[in-house]
C-alpha positions, 0 to 999 in steps of 0.5 A: 107741183113741188117734187123735193122738199127739204127738211133744214137743221140750222147751226146759226154761225156755229163754226163761222169764223168772222162776222160779216157787217151785214150778218146777224143770225139770231136774227136771220133764222130766229134762234141762236140755240145750237140743236142737240142730238135729240133736238135733230131727231124731234125735227126730223121725225116731225118733218117726215110724219108729214112729207112720207107719203107724198112721193117728194125727194126728201133732203136734210139740209145743214144751214145758218153755218159754216159746217166745215169750219166745225170741228171734225169730230163735230161735223161725224157727230151731225153727219151720224144722226142723219146717218140712219135716216139716209140708209133707211131711204127716209131722206135721199140726199144731204146738203151742207153749206159753208164758207168757200174758205172752210173747203178741204181733201179731210172735210170733203172725204167725210162729207162723202162717207156719209152721203152728203151730196150736196155743198152750197159755198156762201160765195157772196162776190167774187169781187175782190174789193166787195168781200174785203169791204162786207167782211167776207175774210177771203179772196175771189182765188180761194172760192175758185180753189174750194168750187175746183175741189168740190167738183173734183170730189164729185159732189153737186156745186152750189153757190150762194149770191148776194146783191147790193154788198158795200161796194157793189156794182150791177155790173161787180153782180153780174161778173159775179153770176157769170163766174158762178156759171164759169165755176161748174155751180149747178145751183145758186141762191140770189139775196138781195142785202138787207140792212138788219138790226145789230150788225155794222151794216146797220151802224153804216146805214145809220151814218149814211155810209151804205144806201141799200139797192131800191126795190126796183133796182133789186128786181130788175138785177136780179132778173137779170141774174136770173136770165143768165143762169136759167140760160145755162140751166143752174137751178135756183133754189132761193130768190130774196128772204122769206119773212120767216128767215128775218121779221124777227121783233123788228130786226129788218131795218132797210133794203129791198124785201118784199114777201113774195121777192122771188114773184117779183123777179120771176114776173120781170123775166116773163116781162122782157120776153113779152115786150121784145115779141111785141116790139116783133109784131104788134098783132099779138093779143096774148100768150099761152104759157106753162100752167105753173108759169101763169102766176109769174108770167101774170105778176103779183097783183097781174102787174104785168097785165097792167103794166100793157094795159097802162101801155094800150097793149091789152094783152091776156095771159092763160095756161096751156098744157101744149106749153114747155115750162119756161116758154110760151105760144104767142097768139095772134089777132 
C-alpha cells in the first residue's frame, strides 16, 4: 500500500550550468517551458484534489533542474509559492534536486528557512575519469564537501547515481554506491544510462564511440547496488526511468530500458536469495514471502518460477502474513 506521494514540479535544466553528454531535459521531462507561479499552484491544487483524503504523506518536489544553481531570489520565489501549502499542512515536506557543485551555506540556510527537508544530489559517479567523460564539470571532492555541508545543516541527504556512463565499469559503479553509503546518504536513485536523441552521447553512439549496457548487464549491476543499499537501510526511490520520463516522439535511441525495470532488478535480488537457500538445502519446495514482495519474488511474467523450472527445480512462491517485508520462509518436503 502506498504511504506517500510526491507532487513533482519540473524545472527542466533551469539553473543547470553545464549540459552533460547524456542529458536533454526537454526530452526527459517532455517540456522546456518553465512553470510560472500560477502554473505551479495549479499543479499543486490538481494533485491535492486527489491526495488529501488518502492519508498519504505528501511531498512537493522541485525536479529536473539544479535548484540551488538558480539566483537566490528565484529560489526564494519558488519556495514562497510552496510555503502556504506547508503551513496549512496540505504538504508535509519539500524536496529539491541539485548539483553537488551548487551547494553553499547561503543556499542551505534559505532552504532550511522554507521547510525543505530533503536534498537530492545528482552525483552520478564518484570516479574522476567517469565524471570528466560525462561532462559533469566537477570532481569527486566536490561531492564529498557538498554531502558534509548538507548533513551539517541536518537535511535528509539523497544521492542519485547512474550506471553505464562513459568510461564506467562494474567496479567503478559499485565503488560509487559504497561511497554514497559512506557519505551518509539516506536515500538514492539508480539510473542505467540511456542514449537520448539530440545529446553528445547520441553522437558518440552513432559513431560507435559509446556502447550502452545490455539489459542483462544493467539488471545484474543494479541488483548488486540495490543489495548494498538494502543492507544499509538506504531507501531507493527509483530504479530506471519511467516511460513517461523520456518516450516523446522517438527520442530514445538505445540502452537498457524496460517498462518495469525496477521489478526486474528486485526479482534478480530475490532470485539470488532463493538460489543461495536451495544450494544449501535441496529439500526446499517453495518459499513464503510478504504480500508486498510477492510480485517481485515471482518476477515479471513469473520469470523466477520459470528459471527454477528450467533447472528442474519446481518451487512455489506464496504470500504469508507471518513473513516480514524483505524476508522469506522456506518450505521443505
